[in-house]
C-alpha positions in Angstrom: -4.5 18.1 16.2 -5.5 17.7 19.9 -7.6 14.9 21.0 -6.8 13.1 17.5 -7.6 9.4 17.7 -4.8 7.1 16.7 -6.9 4.7 14.6 -8.2 7.4 12.4 -4.7 9.0 12.2 -3.3 5.6 11.1 -6.0 5.1 8.6 -5.3 8.5 7.0 -1.7 7.7 6.8 -2.4 4.5 5.1 -4.7 6.1 2.6 -1.8 8.5 1.8 0.4 5.8 1.1 -2.0 4.1 -1.0 -2.5 7.2 -3.0 1.1 7.6 -3.5 1.6 4.1 -4.6 -1.3 4.2 -7.0 0.1 7.3 -8.7 3.6 5.8 -9.0 2.1 2.4 -10.3 0.1 4.5 -12.9 3.4 6.2 -13.9 5.1 2.9 -14.3 2.1 1.6 -16.7 2.1 4.7 -18.6 5.7 4.2 -19.4 5.6 0.5 -20.3 6.7 1.2 -23.7 9.3 4.0 -22.9 12.8 3.0 -23.7 15.2 2.5 -20.9 12.2 3.2 -18.4 12.8 1.4 -14.9 9.7 0.8 -12.8 9.5 2.0 -9.2 7.5 1.3 -6.0 7.1 3.2 -2.7 8.6 1.6 0.4 6.3 -0.8 2.2 3.9 1.0 4.5 5.4 -0.5 7.7 8.5 1.4 6.8 6.7 4.7 6.8 5.6 4.2 10.5 7.7 5.5 13.3 9.2 2.3 14.9 7.5 0.1 12.2 5.0 -2.4 13.1 5.2 -4.1 16.4 4.6 -7.8 17.0 2.7 -7.5 20.2 2.0 -11.2 20.6 4.4 -14.3 20.0 2.1 -15.7 17.5 2.2 -12.7 15.3 3.6 -13.4 11.8 6.5 -11.3 10.5 5.8 -9.9 7.1 8.0 -10.4 4.0 8.0 -6.9 2.8 6.9 -8.1 -0.6 3.6 -7.3 -2.3 1.0 -10.2 -2.7 2.2 -12.5 -5.4 5.7 -11.1 -5.6 8.5 -13.6 -5.6 11.6 -13.4 -3.8 14.5 -12.7 -6.0 12.5 -12.2 -9.1 14.3 -10.7 -11.9 12.5 -8.2 -14.3 12.8 -9.1 -17.8 14.3 -6.4 -20.0 13.1 -5.7 -23.5 15.3 -4.9 -26.3 14.7 -1.2 -25.6 16.0 -1.6 -22.0 12.5 -1.1 -20.4 11.8 -3.6 -17.4 8.1 -2.8 -16.9 6.0 -6.0 -16.5 2.4 -5.0 -17.1 1.3 -8.1 -15.4 3.3 -7.2 -12.3 2.3 -3.8 -12.2 -1.4 -4.4 -12.6 -1.2 -7.1 -9.8 0.1 -4.5 -7.6 -2.6 -1.9 -8.7 -5.1 -4.6 -7.8 -3.4 -5.3 -4.4 -3.3 -1.6 -3.7 -7.0 -1.1 -4.6 -7.9 -3.7 -2.3 -5.9 -2.2 0.5 -7.6 1.1 -0.2 -11.0 -0.6 0.0 -10.1 -2.3 3.3 -8.9 1.0 5.0 -12.0 2.9 3.7 -14.2 0.3 5.3 -12.3 0.3 8.5 -12.3 4.1 8.7 -16.1 4.1 8.3 -16.5 1.3 10.9 -14.4 3.5 13.3 -16.6 6.3 12.7 -19.7 4.2 13.4 -18.3 3.0 16.7 -17.3 6.5 17.6 -20.9 7.8 16.9 -22.3 4.9 18.8 -20.2 5.5 21.8 -21.2 9.3 21.7 -24.8 8.4 21.5 -25.1 9.7 18.0 -25.5 6.4 16.1 
């Protein structure tokens, strides 16, 4: 779209990512008792961006690529049926993703408000 603003495009991409992740996490939770089921997750949002996220200042922190509360090297426990879904971990990811969605929606609304104000429609 011509004249498209990068902030809106980024917010829409993030919302699409959040939607895909919530669907996949819901699928994981729904299959918590399915024998042999292995939970999945989407790639981090930064991986979906062309060129990834750039550190534009030397004090920017480099992310770990893990979801909030996720430990490095954590091994999923396997049930006797071969299922490795941890409801606690999945629900923590769902809550983290819902928080991300709320943040992005609020930012999108703020962007719209700033644009309206700049155009004299606020």
